[in-house]
N, C-alpha and C positions, 0 to 999 in steps of 0.2 A: 291413371297412371299417376302414381304417386312417386316423391321424391326417395333417392336410394338411402337417405340417412334421416335420422331423427331431426326434428326443429332445434335440439339444443347442441348438436355435435359444431357448429360455428361458433357457439358461446363457449364450449370447454377448449375449443383450439384457440381461441382469443384468450381465454384465462391461462392456458398453458403458455402462450408466448410472452403475456404480460409478467407472470411468474419468471420464465426465462431471462426476461430482459432485465429485471430486479435482482436476478442472482449475478448476471454479469455486471450490472452497475455496482453492485455491493462487492464483487471481486475487484472490480477497478479502484474503488474506493480505497480499499484495504490496501492494494499495491501501491498506490499514490501515498497513503498514508506511511507506509512501510518506507518508501523511499526518502519521504521527508524527515521521518524519524532517524533514518540512518545519517542522513546529510546532516542533520542537526547534532547527532552525536558525534560524527567526525569534527563538525566545527567546534564544538565545546571541547573536545580533547585537544585540537590544536591550539584553542586559545588558553587553555590550562597549561599546555607547554610552554607557550610563549610567556604566559605571566607568572610560571612557577618558580621555585627557587632556583639562583643560580648556581651551576656546579662551580666550586672555586678550583682553578688549576692547582694541582700539586707542585711544591717547589721544586726546582731542578735539581737532581741528584749530585751530590758533592763527588 
């Protein structure tokens, strides 16, 4: 009695699972990078607004 599957089926399944884990890790990394980039962009905008030119108030109307 032989086995139902060919000898290479476990190797193929292992390879597919490792490829899937690599894809998931890449997506997680890109998501974290996007979050960090968005936070950095917001921080830069806020700092520029704080250090930007001061608006002068208009003189009171006569």
